[in-house]
CHARMM internal coordinates of N, CA and C (Angstrom, degrees):
IC EDIT
DIST 1 N 1 CA 1.4421
DIST 1 CA 1 C 1.5307
ANGL 1 N 1 CA 1 C 111.29
DIST 1 C 2 N 1.3233
ANGL 1 CA 1 C 2 N 116.86
DIHE 1 N 1 CA 1 C 2 N -16.57
DIST 2 N 2 CA 1.4590
ANGL 1 C 2 N 2 CA 119.67
DIHE 1 CA 1 C 2 N 2 CA 179.70
DIST 2 CA 2 C 1.5182
ANGL 2 N 2 CA 2 C 111.31
DIHE 1 C 2 N 2 CA 2 C -60.31
DIST 2 C 3 N 1.3246
ANGL 2 CA 2 C 3 N 116.60
DIHE 2 N 2 CA 2 C 3 N -40.39
DIST 3 N 3 CA 1.4650
ANGL 2 C 3 N 3 CA 120.40
DIHE 2 CA 2 C 3 N 3 CA 178.96
DIST 3 CA 3 C 1.5248
ANGL 3 N 3 CA 3 C 111.03
DIHE 2 C 3 N 3 CA 3 C -61.31
DIST 3 C 4 N 1.3280
ANGL 3 CA 3 C 4 N 116.56
DIHE 3 N 3 CA 3 C 4 N -44.45
DIST 4 N 4 CA 1.4641
ANGL 3 C 4 N 4 CA 120.50
DIHE 3 CA 3 C 4 N 4 CA 179.19
DIST 4 CA 4 C 1.5242
ANGL 4 N 4 CA 4 C 110.05
DIHE 3 C 4 N 4 CA 4 C -64.76
DIST 4 C 5 N 1.3187
ANGL 4 CA 4 C 5 N 117.16
DIHE 4 N 4 CA 4 C 5 N -44.09
DIST 5 N 5 CA 1.4671
ANGL 4 C 5 N 5 CA 121.15
DIHE 4 CA 4 C 5 N 5 CA 179.63
DIST 5 CA 5 C 1.5259
ANGL 5 N 5 CA 5 C 110.56
DIHE 4 C 5 N 5 CA 5 C -61.86
DIST 5 C 6 N 1.3220
ANGL 5 CA 5 C 6 N 117.64
DIHE 5 N 5 CA 5 C 6 N -41.27
DIST 6 N 6 CA 1.4673
ANGL 5 C 6 N 6 CA 120.43
DIHE 5 CA 5 C 6 N 6 CA 177.83
DIST 6 CA 6 C 1.5237
ANGL 6 N 6 CA 6 C 111.24
DIHE 5 C 6 N 6 CA 6 C -62.13
DIST 6 C 7 N 1.3343
ANGL 6 CA 6 C 7 N 116.86
DIHE 6 N 6 CA 6 C 7 N -41.15
DIST 7 N 7 CA 1.4609
ANGL 6 C 7 N 7 CA 120.28
DIHE 6 CA 6 C 7 N 7 CA 178.28
DIST 7 CA 7 C 1.5240
ANGL 7 N 7 CA 7 C 111.17
DIHE 6 C 7 N 7 CA 7 C -65.92
DIST 7 C 8 N 1.3249
ANGL 7 CA 7 C 8 N 116.89
DIHE 7 N 7 CA 7 C 8 N -37.50
DIST 8 N 8 CA 1.4710
ANGL 7 C 8 N 8 CA 120.21
DIHE 7 CA 7 C 8 N 8 CA 177.29
DIST 8 CA 8 C 1.5239
ANGL 8 N 8 CA 8 C 110.56
DIHE 7 C 8 N 8 CA 8 C -64.97
DIST 8 C 9 N 1.3214
ANGL 8 CA 8 C 9 N 117.01
DIHE 8 N 8 CA 8 C 9 N -39.84
DIST 9 N 9 CA 1.4680
ANGL 8 C 9 N 9 CA 119.77
DIHE 8 CA 8 C 9 N 9 CA 177.97
DIST 9 CA 9 C 1.5269
ANGL 9 N 9 CA 9 C 110.74
DIHE 8 C 9 N 9 CA 9 C -60.83
DIST 9 C 10 N 1.3339
ANGL 9 CA 9 C 10 N 116.59
DIHE 9 N 9 CA 9 C 10 N -40.79
DIST 10 N 10 CA 1.4684
ANGL 9 C 10 N 10 CA 120.64
DIHE 9 CA 9 C 10 N 10 CA 179.56
DIST 10 CA 10 C 1.5183
ANGL 10 N 10 CA 10 C 111.44
DIHE 9 C 10 N 10 CA 10 C -67.89
DIST 10 C 11 N 1.3360
ANGL 10 CA 10 C 11 N 116.62
DIHE 10 N 10 CA 10 C 11 N -36.29
DIST 11 N 11 CA 1.4645
ANGL 10 C 11 N 11 CA 120.71
DIHE 10 CA 10 C 11 N 11 CA -175.13
DIST 11 CA 11 C 1.5222
ANGL 11 N 11 CA 11 C 112.61
DIHE 10 C 11 N 11 CA 11 C -83.54
DIST 11 C 12 N 1.3243
ANGL 11 CA 11 C 12 N 117.67
DIHE 11 N 11 CA 11 C 12 N -22.23
DIST 12 N 12 CA 1.4649
ANGL 11 C 12 N 12 CA 121.11
DIHE 11 CA 11 C 12 N 12 CA -175.22
DIST 12 CA 12 C 1.5298
ANGL 12 N 12 CA 12 C 110.82
DIHE 11 C 12 N 12 CA 12 C -75.92
DIST 12 C 13 N 1.3118
ANGL 12 CA 12 C 13 N 114.49
DIHE 12 N 12 CA 12 C 13 N 128.26
DIST 13 N 13 CA 1.4663
ANGL 12 C 13 N 13 CA 121.38
DIHE 12 CA 12 C 13 N 13 CA 175.32
DIST 13 CA 13 C 1.5169
ANGL 13 N 13 CA 13 C 107.14
DIHE 12 C 13 N 13 CA 13 C -111.71
DIST 13 C 14 N 1.3128
ANGL 13 CA 13 C 14 N 117.02
DIHE 13 N 13 CA 13 C 14 N 105.45
DIST 14 N 14 CA 1.4623
ANGL 13 C 14 N 14 CA 119.79
DIHE 13 CA 13 C 14 N 14 CA -175.94
DIST 14 CA 14 C 1.5215
ANGL 14 N 14 CA 14 C 112.05
DIHE 13 C 14 N 14 CA 14 C -60.06
DIST 14 C 15 N 1.2887
ANGL 14 CA 14 C 15 N 115.06
DIHE 14 N 14 CA 14 C 15 N 137.32
DIST 15 N 15 CA 1.4586
ANGL 14 C 15 N 15 CA 123.01
DIHE 14 CA 14 C 15 N 15 CA 176.13
DIST 15 CA 15 C 1.5230
ANGL 15 N 15 CA 15 C 105.66
DIHE 14 C 15 N 15 CA 15 C -116.42
DIST 15 C 16 N 1.2786
ANGL 15 CA 15 C 16 N 116.31
DIHE 15 N 15 CA 15 C 16 N 131.85
DIST 16 N 16 CA 1.4634
ANGL 15 C 16 N 16 CA 120.64
DIHE 15 CA 15 C 16 N 16 CA -175.89
DIST 16 CA 16 C 1.5181
ANGL 16 N 16 CA 16 C 111.34
DIHE 15 C 16 N 16 CA 16 C -57.26
DIST 16 C 17 N 1.3458
ANGL 16 CA 16 C 17 N 117.23
DIHE 16 N 16 CA 16 C 17 N -35.07
DIST 17 N 17 CA 1.4552
ANGL 16 C 17 N 17 CA 120.56
DIHE 16 CA 16 C 17 N 17 CA -177.05
DIST 17 CA 17 C 1.5271
ANGL 17 N 17 CA 17 C 112.94
DIHE 16 C 17 N 17 CA 17 C -87.31
DIST 17 C 18 N 1.3253
ANGL 17 CA 17 C 18 N 117.39
DIHE 17 N 17 CA 17 C 18 N -6.11
DIST 18 N 18 CA 1.4655
ANGL 17 C 18 N 18 CA 120.71
DIHE 17 CA 17 C 18 N 18 CA -175.99
DIST 18 CA 18 C 1.5284
ANGL 18 N 18 CA 18 C 111.06
DIHE 17 C 18 N 18 CA 18 C -77.39
DIST 18 C 19 N 1.3192
ANGL 18 CA 18 C 19 N 115.16
DIHE 18 N 18 CA 18 C 19 N 156.71
DIST 19 N 19 CA 1.4586
ANGL 18 C 19 N 19 CA 120.61
DIHE 18 CA 18 C 19 N 19 CA 174.90
DIST 19 CA 19 C 1.5221
ANGL 19 N 19 CA 19 C 109.07
DIHE 18 C 19 N 19 CA 19 C -68.98
DIST 19 C 20 N 1.3283
ANGL 19 CA 19 C 20 N 117.67
DIHE 19 N 19 CA 19 C 20 N 155.76
DIST 20 N 20 CA 1.4700
ANGL 19 C 20 N 20 CA 119.80
DIHE 19 CA 19 C 20 N 20 CA 175.62
DIST 20 CA 20 C 1.5291
ANGL 20 N 20 CA 20 C 110.75
DIHE 19 C 20 N 20 CA 20 C -58.39
DIST 20 C 21 N 1.3200
ANGL 20 CA 20 C 21 N 116.25
DIHE 20 N 20 CA 20 C 21 N 145.57
DIST 21 N 21 CA 1.4624
ANGL 20 C 21 N 21 CA 121.93
DIHE 20 CA 20 C 21 N 21 CA -177.09
DIST 21 CA 21 C 1.5216
ANGL 21 N 21 CA 21 C 109.21
DIHE 20 C 21 N 21 CA 21 C -110.86
DIST 21 C 22 N 1.3162
ANGL 21 CA 21 C 22 N 116.14
DIHE 21 N 21 CA 21 C 22 N 135.40
DIST 22 N 22 CA 1.4625
ANGL 21 C 22 N 22 CA 122.00
DIHE 21 CA 21 C 22 N 22 CA 174.45
DIST 22 CA 22 C 1.5235
ANGL 22 N 22 CA 22 C 106.59
DIHE 21 C 22 N 22 CA 22 C -113.61
DIST 22 C 23 N 1.3354
ANGL 22 CA 22 C 23 N 116.66
DIHE 22 N 22 CA 22 C 23 N 92.62
DIST 23 N 23 CA 1.4580
ANGL 22 C 23 N 23 CA 120.34
DIHE 22 CA 22 C 23 N 23 CA -174.87
DIST 23 CA 23 C 1.5261
ANGL 23 N 23 CA 23 C 112.44
DIHE 22 C 23 N 23 CA 23 C -65.66
DIST 23 C 24 N 1.3164
ANGL 23 CA 23 C 24 N 117.86
DIHE 23 N 23 CA 23 C 24 N -27.34
DIST 24 N 24 CA 1.4609
ANGL 23 C 24 N 24 CA 119.65
DIHE 23 CA 23 C 24 N 24 CA 178.35
DIST 24 CA 24 C 1.5309
ANGL 24 N 24 CA 24 C 110.68
DIHE 23 C 24 N 24 CA 24 C -66.50
DIST 24 C 25 N 1.3295
ANGL 24 CA 24 C 25 N 117.02
DIHE 24 N 24 CA 24 C 25 N -42.95
DIST 25 N 25 CA 1.4629
ANGL 24 C 25 N 25 CA 119.73
DIHE 24 CA 24 C 25 N 25 CA 176.42
DIST 25 CA 25 C 1.5231
ANGL 25 N 25 CA 25 C 111.35
DIHE 24 C 25 N 25 CA 25 C -67.86
DIST 25 C 26 N 1.3311
ANGL 25 CA 25 C 26 N 117.11
DIHE 25 N 25 CA 25 C 26 N -39.52
DIST 26 N 26 CA 1.4651
ANGL 25 C 26 N 26 CA 120.30
DIHE 25 CA 25 C 26 N 26 CA 177.23
DIST 26 CA 26 C 1.5275
ANGL 26 N 26 CA 26 C 110.69
DIHE 25 C 26 N 26 CA 26 C -61.47
DIST 26 C 27 N 1.3249
ANGL 26 CA 26 C 27 N 117.07
DIHE 26 N 26 CA 26 C 27 N -40.03
DIST 27 N 27 CA 1.4669
ANGL 26 C 27 N 27 CA 120.95
DIHE 26 CA 26 C 27 N 27 CA 178.43
DIST 27 CA 27 C 1.5236
ANGL 27 N 27 CA 27 C 110.74
DIHE 26 C 27 N 27 CA 27 C -63.65
DIST 27 C 28 N 1.3226
ANGL 27 CA 27 C 28 N 117.42
DIHE 27 N 27 CA 27 C 28 N -42.21
DIST 28 N 28 CA 1.4643
ANGL 27 C 28 N 28 CA 121.15
DIHE 27 CA 27 C 28 N 28 CA 177.54
DIST 28 CA 28 C 1.5228
ANGL 28 N 28 CA 28 C 110.64
DIHE 27 C 28 N 28 CA 28 C -63.17
DIST 28 C 29 N 1.3267
ANGL 28 CA 28 C 29 N 116.85
DIHE 28 N 28 CA 28 C 29 N -41.80
DIST 29 N 29 CA 1.4599
ANGL 28 C 29 N 29 CA 121.37
DIHE 28 CA 28 C 29 N 29 CA 178.52
DIST 29 CA 29 C 1.5220
ANGL 29 N 29 CA 29 C 111.17
DIHE 28 C 29 N 29 CA 29 C -62.09
DIST 29 C 30 N 1.3203
ANGL 29 CA 29 C 30 N 116.81
DIHE 29 N 29 CA 29 C 30 N -45.00
DIST 30 N 30 CA 1.4698
ANGL 29 C 30 N 30 CA 120.81
DIHE 29 CA 29 C 30 N 30 CA 179.46
DIST 30 CA 30 C 1.5199
ANGL 30 N 30 CA 30 C 110.29
DIHE 29 C 30 N 30 CA 30 C -63.98
DIST 30 C 31 N 1.3255
ANGL 30 CA 30 C 31 N 117.33
DIHE 30 N 30 CA 30 C 31 N -45.64
DIST 31 N 31 CA 1.4620
ANGL 30 C 31 N 31 CA 120.63
DIHE 30 CA 30 C 31 N 31 CA 179.73
DIST 31 CA 31 C 1.5214
ANGL 31 N 31 CA 31 C 112.35
DIHE 30 C 31 N 31 CA 31 C -60.85
DIST 31 C 32 N 1.3206
ANGL 31 CA 31 C 32 N 116.55
DIHE 31 N 31 CA 31 C 32 N -44.68
DIST 32 N 32 CA 1.4688
ANGL 31 C 32 N 32 CA 120.16
DIHE 31 CA 31 C 32 N 32 CA 178.91
DIST 32 CA 32 C 1.5223
ANGL 32 N 32 CA 32 C 111.02
DIHE 31 C 32 N 32 CA 32 C -65.55
DIST 32 C 33 N 1.3150
ANGL 32 CA 32 C 33 N 115.95
DIHE 32 N 32 CA 32 C 33 N -38.59
DIST 33 N 33 CA 1.4694
ANGL 32 C 33 N 33 CA 120.25
DIHE 32 CA 32 C 33 N 33 CA -179.73
DIST 33 CA 33 C 1.5208
ANGL 33 N 33 CA 33 C 111.47
DIHE 32 C 33 N 33 CA 33 C -65.94
DIST 33 C 34 N 1.3166
ANGL 33 CA 33 C 34 N 116.56
DIHE 33 N 33 CA 33 C 34 N -43.82
DIST 34 N 34 CA 1.4722
ANGL 33 C 34 N 34 CA 120.14
DIHE 33 CA 33 C 34 N 34 CA 179.12
DIST 34 CA 34 C 1.5248
ANGL 34 N 34 CA 34 C 110.03
DIHE 33 C 34 N 34 CA 34 C -61.07
DIST 34 C 35 N 1.3338
ANGL 34 CA 34 C 35 N 116.34
DIHE 34 N 34 CA 34 C 35 N -45.25
DIST 35 N 35 CA 1.4589
ANGL 34 C 35 N 35 CA 120.03
DIHE 34 CA 34 C 35 N 35 CA 178.54
DIST 35 CA 35 C 1.5229
ANGL 35 N 35 CA 35 C 112.22
DIHE 34 C 35 N 35 CA 35 C -61.56
DIST 35 C 36 N 1.3080
ANGL 35 CA 35 C 36 N 116.34
DIHE 35 N 35 CA 35 C 36 N -44.96
DIST 36 N 36 CA 1.4589
ANGL 35 C 36 N 36 CA 120.66
DIHE 35 CA 35 C 36 N 36 CA 179.30
DIST 36 CA 36 C 1.5166
ANGL 36 N 36 CA 36 C 112.55
DIHE 35 C 36 N 36 CA 36 C -65.12
DIST 36 C 37 N 1.3283
ANGL 36 CA 36 C 37 N 116.11
DIHE 36 N 36 CA 36 C 37 N -41.86
DIST 37 N 37 CA 1.4668
ANGL 36 C 37 N 37 CA 119.81
DIHE 36 CA 36 C 37 N 37 CA 178.62
DIST 37 CA 37 C 1.5242
ANGL 37 N 37 CA 37 C 111.30
DIHE 36 C 37 N 37 CA 37 C -66.16
DIST 37 C 38 N 1.3213
ANGL 37 CA 37 C 38 N 116.82
DIHE 37 N 37 CA 37 C 38 N -37.94
DIST 38 N 38 CA 1.4685
ANGL 37 C 38 N 38 CA 119.81
DIHE 37 CA 37 C 38 N 38 CA 177.58
DIST 38 CA 38 C 1.5247
ANGL 38 N 38 CA 38 C 110.20
DIHE 37 C 38 N 38 CA 38 C -63.05
DIST 38 C 39 N 1.3131
ANGL 38 CA 38 C 39 N 117.19
DIHE 38 N 38 CA 38 C 39 N -45.84
DIST 39 N 39 CA 1.4587
ANGL 38 C 39 N 39 CA 120.71
DIHE 38 CA 38 C 39 N 39 CA 178.71
DIST 39 CA 39 C 1.5212
ANGL 39 N 39 CA 39 C 111.39
DIHE 38 C 39 N 39 CA 39 C -63.76
DIST 39 C 40 N 1.3344
ANGL 39 CA 39 C 40 N 116.81
DIHE 39 N 39 CA 39 C 40 N -41.92
DIST 40 N 40 CA 1.4580
ANGL 39 C 40 N 40 CA 120.63
DIHE 39 CA 39 C 40 N 40 CA 178.93
DIST 40 CA 40 C 1.5163
ANGL 40 N 40 CA 40 C 112.64
DIHE 39 C 40 N 40 CA 40 C -64.22
DIST 40 C 41 N 1.3206
ANGL 40 CA 40 C 41 N 116.25
DIHE 40 N 40 CA 40 C 41 N -36.46
DIST 41 N 41 CA 1.4604
ANGL 40 C 41 N 41 CA 120.47
DIHE 40 CA 40 C 41 N 41 CA 178.01
DIST 41 CA 41 C 1.5184
ANGL 41 N 41 CA 41 C 110.22
DIHE 40 C 41 N 41 CA 41 C -68.67
DIST 41 C 42 N 1.3358
ANGL 41 CA 41 C 42 N 117.13
DIHE 41 N 41 CA 41 C 42 N -45.30
DIST 42 N 42 CA 1.4625
ANGL 41 C 42 N 42 CA 120.71
DIHE 41 CA 41 C 42 N 42 CA 178.94
DIST 42 CA 42 C 1.5244
ANGL 42 N 42 CA 42 C 111.94
DIHE 41 C 42 N 42 CA 42 C -62.45
DIST 42 C 43 N 1.3232
ANGL 42 CA 42 C 43 N 116.53
DIHE 42 N 42 CA 42 C 43 N -36.11
DIST 43 N 43 CA 1.4597
ANGL 42 C 43 N 43 CA 120.88
DIHE 42 CA 42 C 43 N 43 CA -179.05
DIST 43 CA 43 C 1.5263
ANGL 43 N 43 CA 43 C 112.36
DIHE 42 C 43 N 43 CA 43 C -80.53
DIST 43 C 44 N 1.3346
ANGL 43 CA 43 C 44 N 116.59
DIHE 43 N 43 CA 43 C 44 N -9.21
DIST 44 N 44 CA 1.4576
ANGL 43 C 44 N 44 CA 120.20
DIHE 43 CA 43 C 44 N 44 CA 178.56
DIST 44 CA 44 C 1.5203
ANGL 44 N 44 CA 44 C 114.73
DIHE 43 C 44 N 44 CA 44 C 88.06
DIST 44 C 45 N 1.3341
ANGL 44 CA 44 C 45 N 117.56
DIHE 44 N 44 CA 44 C 45 N 11.23
DIST 45 N 45 CA 1.4613
ANGL 44 C 45 N 45 CA 120.16
DIHE 44 CA 44 C 45 N 45 CA 179.24
DIST 45 CA 45 C 1.5204
ANGL 45 N 45 CA 45 C 112.33
DIHE 44 C 45 N 45 CA 45 C -75.42
DIST 45 C 46 N 1.3238
ANGL 45 CA 45 C 46 N 116.64
DIHE 45 N 45 CA 45 C 46 N -26.38
DIST 46 N 46 CA 1.4608
ANGL 45 C 46 N 46 CA 120.62
DIHE 45 CA 45 C 46 N 46 CA 176.78
DIST 46 CA 46 C 1.5259
ANGL 46 N 46 CA 46 C 108.60
DIHE 45 C 46 N 46 CA 46 C -146.80
DIST 46 C 47 N 1.3183
ANGL 46 CA 46 C 47 N 115.16
DIHE 46 N 46 CA 46 C 47 N 160.07
DIST 47 N 47 CA 1.4623
ANGL 46 C 47 N 47 CA 119.83
DIHE 46 CA 46 C 47 N 47 CA 178.83
DIST 47 CA 47 C 1.5247
ANGL 47 N 47 CA 47 C 109.34
DIHE 46 C 47 N 47 CA 47 C -84.54
DIST 47 C 48 N 1.3138
ANGL 47 CA 47 C 48 N 116.33
DIHE 47 N 47 CA 47 C 48 N 164.73
DIST 48 N 48 CA 1.4681
ANGL 47 C 48 N 48 CA 120.27
DIHE 47 CA 47 C 48 N 48 CA 175.65
DIST 48 CA 48 C 1.5232
ANGL 48 N 48 CA 48 C 109.91
DIHE 47 C 48 N 48 CA 48 C -60.75
DIST 48 C 49 N 1.3312
ANGL 48 CA 48 C 49 N 116.68
DIHE 48 N 48 CA 48 C 49 N -41.28
DIST 49 N 49 CA 1.4724
ANGL 48 C 49 N 49 CA 120.25
DIHE 48 CA 48 C 49 N 49 CA 179.40
DIST 49 CA 49 C 1.5301
ANGL 49 N 49 CA 49 C 110.53
DIHE 48 C 49 N 49 CA 49 C -63.56
DIST 49 C 50 N 1.3250
ANGL 49 CA 49 C 50 N 117.07
DIHE 49 N 49 CA 49 C 50 N -39.27
DIST 50 N 50 CA 1.4606
ANGL 49 C 50 N 50 CA 120.61
DIHE 49 CA 49 C 50 N 50 CA 177.55
DIST 50 CA 50 C 1.5175
ANGL 50 N 50 CA 50 C 111.77
DIHE 49 C 50 N 50 CA 50 C -65.41
DIST 50 C 51 N 1.3307
ANGL 50 CA 50 C 51 N 116.83
DIHE 50 N 50 CA 50 C 51 N -39.13
DIST 51 N 51 CA 1.4618
ANGL 50 C 51 N 51 CA 120.98
DIHE 50 CA 50 C 51 N 51 CA 178.08
DIST 51 CA 51 C 1.5281
ANGL 51 N 51 CA 51 C 110.87
DIHE 50 C 51 N 51 CA 51 C -64.40
DIST 51 C 52 N 1.3263
ANGL 51 CA 51 C 52 N 116.64
DIHE 51 N 51 CA 51 C 52 N -42.28
DIST 52 N 52 CA 1.4709
ANGL 51 C 52 N 52 CA 120.49
DIHE 51 CA 51 C 52 N 52 CA 178.46
DIST 52 CA 52 C 1.5266
ANGL 52 N 52 CA 52 C 110.06
DIHE 51 C 52 N 52 CA 52 C -64.13
DIST 52 C 53 N 1.3281
ANGL 52 CA 52 C 53 N 117.09
DIHE 52 N 52 CA 52 C 53 N -41.01
DIST 53 N 53 CA 1.4695
ANGL 52 C 53 N 53 CA 120.28
DIHE 52 CA 52 C 53 N 53 CA 178.79
DIST 53 CA 53 C 1.5301
ANGL 53 N 53 CA 53 C 110.82
DIHE 52 C 53 N 53 CA 53 C -61.95
DIST 53 C 54 N 1.3281
ANGL 53 CA 53 C 54 N 116.74
DIHE 53 N 53 CA 53 C 54 N -42.86
DIST 54 N 54 CA 1.4674
ANGL 53 C 54 N 54 CA 120.34
DIHE 53 CA 53 C 54 N 54 CA 178.23
DIST 54 CA 54 C 1.5214
ANGL 54 N 54 CA 54 C 111.50
DIHE 53 C 54 N 54 CA 54 C -64.76
DIST 54 C 55 N 1.3224
ANGL 54 CA 54 C 55 N 116.65
DIHE 54 N 54 CA 54 C 55 N -41.90
DIST 55 N 55 CA 1.4660
ANGL 54 C 55 N 55 CA 120.11
DIHE 54 CA 54 C 55 N 55 CA 179.30
DIST 55 CA 55 C 1.5243
ANGL 55 N 55 CA 55 C 111.13
DIHE 54 C 55 N 55 CA 55 C -66.58
DIST 55 C 56 N 1.3263
ANGL 55 CA 55 C 56 N 117.31
DIHE 55 N 55 CA 55 C 56 N -41.01
DIST 56 N 56 CA 1.4731
ANGL 55 C 56 N 56 CA 120.52
DIHE 55 CA 55 C 56 N 56 CA 174.97
DIST 56 CA 56 C 1.5220
ANGL 56 N 56 CA 56 C 110.95
DIHE 55 C 56 N 56 CA 56 C -58.00
DIST 56 C 57 N 1.3229
ANGL 56 CA 56 C 57 N 115.72
DIHE 56 N 56 CA 56 C 57 N -42.73
DIST 57 N 57 CA 1.4629
ANGL 56 C 57 N 57 CA 120.31
DIHE 56 CA 56 C 57 N 57 CA 179.35
DIST 57 CA 57 C 1.5313
ANGL 57 N 57 CA 57 C 110.87
DIHE 56 C 57 N 57 CA 57 C -63.40
DIST 57 C 58 N 1.3265
ANGL 57 CA 57 C 58 N 116.14
DIHE 57 N 57 CA 57 C 58 N -44.23
DIST 58 N 58 CA 1.4659
ANGL 57 C 58 N 58 CA 120.32
DIHE 57 CA 57 C 58 N 58 CA 178.61
DIST 58 CA 58 C 1.5266
ANGL 58 N 58 CA 58 C 111.23
DIHE 57 C 58 N 58 CA 58 C -60.67
DIST 58 C 59 N 1.3375
ANGL 58 CA 58 C 59 N 116.39
DIHE 58 N 58 CA 58 C 59 N -46.04
DIST 59 N 59 CA 1.4654
ANGL 58 C 59 N 59 CA 119.66
DIHE 58 CA 58 C 59 N 59 CA -179.61
DIST 59 CA 59 C 1.5221
ANGL 59 N 59 CA 59 C 111.64
DIHE 58 C 59 N 59 CA 59 C -65.14
DIST 59 C 60 N 1.3337
ANGL 59 CA 59 C 60 N 117.46
DIHE 59 N 59 CA 59 C 60 N -35.78
DIST 60 N 60 CA 1.4684
ANGL 59 C 60 N 60 CA 120.33
DIHE 59 CA 59 C 60 N 60 CA 174.57
DIST 60 CA 60 C 1.5181
ANGL 60 N 60 CA 60 C 110.82
DIHE 59 C 60 N 60 CA 60 C -62.31
DIST 60 C 61 N 1.3246
ANGL 60 CA 60 C 61 N 116.75
DIHE 60 N 60 CA 60 C 61 N -38.49
DIST 61 N 61 CA 1.4623
ANGL 60 C 61 N 61 CA 120.47
DIHE 60 CA 60 C 61 N 61 CA 179.15
DIST 61 CA 61 C 1.5327
ANGL 61 N 61 CA 61 C 111.43
DIHE 60 C 61 N 61 CA 61 C -68.25
DIST 61 C 62 N 1.3368
ANGL 61 CA 61 C 62 N 115.94
DIHE 61 N 61 CA 61 C 62 N -38.53
DIST 62 N 62 CA 1.4627
ANGL 61 C 62 N 62 CA 120.30
DIHE 61 CA 61 C 62 N 62 CA -177.32
DIST 62 CA 62 C 1.5280
ANGL 62 N 62 CA 62 C 111.05
DIHE 61 C 62 N 62 CA 62 C -78.33
DIST 62 C 63 N 1.3330
ANGL 62 CA 62 C 63 N 116.66
DIHE 62 N 62 CA 62 C 63 N -45.73
DIST 63 N 63 CA 1.4768
ANGL 62 C 63 N 63 CA 121.14
DIHE 62 CA 62 C 63 N 63 CA -173.05
DIST 63 CA 63 C 1.5124
ANGL 63 N 63 CA 63 C 113.77
DIHE 62 C 63 N 63 CA 63 C -101.10
DIST 63 C 64 N 1.3081
ANGL 63 CA 63 C 64 N 117.99
DIHE 63 N 63 CA 63 C 64 N -16.84
DIST 64 N 64 CA 1.4648
ANGL 63 C 64 N 64 CA 121.52
DIHE 63 CA 63 C 64 N 64 CA -171.54
DIST 64 CA 64 C 1.5082
ANGL 64 N 64 CA 64 C 108.34
DIHE 63 C 64 N 64 CA 64 C 94.66
DIST 64 C 65 N 1.3200
ANGL 64 CA 64 C 65 N 117.43
DIHE 64 N 64 CA 64 C 65 N 157.78
DIST 65 N 65 CA 1.4645
ANGL 64 C 65 N 65 CA 120.74
DIHE 64 CA 64 C 65 N 65 CA -178.19
DIST 65 CA 65 C 1.5239
ANGL 65 N 65 CA 65 C 111.97
DIHE 64 C 65 N 65 CA 65 C -58.06
DIST 65 C 66 N 1.3275
ANGL 65 CA 65 C 66 N 115.67
DIHE 65 N 65 CA 65 C 66 N 144.70
DIST 66 N 66 CA 1.4608
ANGL 65 C 66 N 66 CA 122.04
DIHE 65 CA 65 C 66 N 66 CA 178.33
DIST 66 CA 66 C 1.5226
ANGL 66 N 66 CA 66 C 109.53
DIHE 65 C 66 N 66 CA 66 C -68.77
DIST 66 C 67 N 1.3216
ANGL 66 CA 66 C 67 N 116.40
DIHE 66 N 66 CA 66 C 67 N 127.70
DIST 67 N 67 CA 1.4699
ANGL 66 C 67 N 67 CA 120.76
DIHE 66 CA 66 C 67 N 67 CA -178.36
DIST 67 CA 67 C 1.5203
ANGL 67 N 67 CA 67 C 112.98
DIHE 66 C 67 N 67 CA 67 C -99.36
DIST 67 C 68 N 1.3326
ANGL 67 CA 67 C 68 N 116.75
DIHE 67 N 67 CA 67 C 68 N -9.18
DIST 68 N 68 CA 1.4627
ANGL 67 C 68 N 68 CA 119.73
DIHE 67 CA 67 C 68 N 68 CA 179.87
DIST 68 CA 68 C 1.5215
ANGL 68 N 68 CA 68 C 113.58
DIHE 67 C 68 N 68 CA 68 C 82.33
DIST 68 C 69 N 1.3228
ANGL 68 CA 68 C 69 N 117.88
DIHE 68 N 68 CA 68 C 69 N 5.37
DIST 69 N 69 CA 1.4795
ANGL 68 C 69 N 69 CA 121.42
DIHE 68 CA 68 C 69 N 69 CA 179.79
DIST 69 CA 69 C 1.4972
ANGL 69 N 69 CA 69 C 110.93
DIHE 68 C 69 N 69 CA 69 C -99.50
END
COOR INIT
IC SEED 1 N 1 CA 1 C
IC BUILD
């Protein structure tokens, strides 16, 4: 999870009005979510497209919406 946390630190742009960020917990959440979504997809509980949509939503919540910059 250290690799994910390091990437989150690089991607995070602090906003003065934003709540404090715990990138280590966010990294654990992302890792657990990816594992769970992979298992759910393999078991047929969700489609690959549905898993990607959920992961995109999670990353938007953690990092903020993608601006394309």
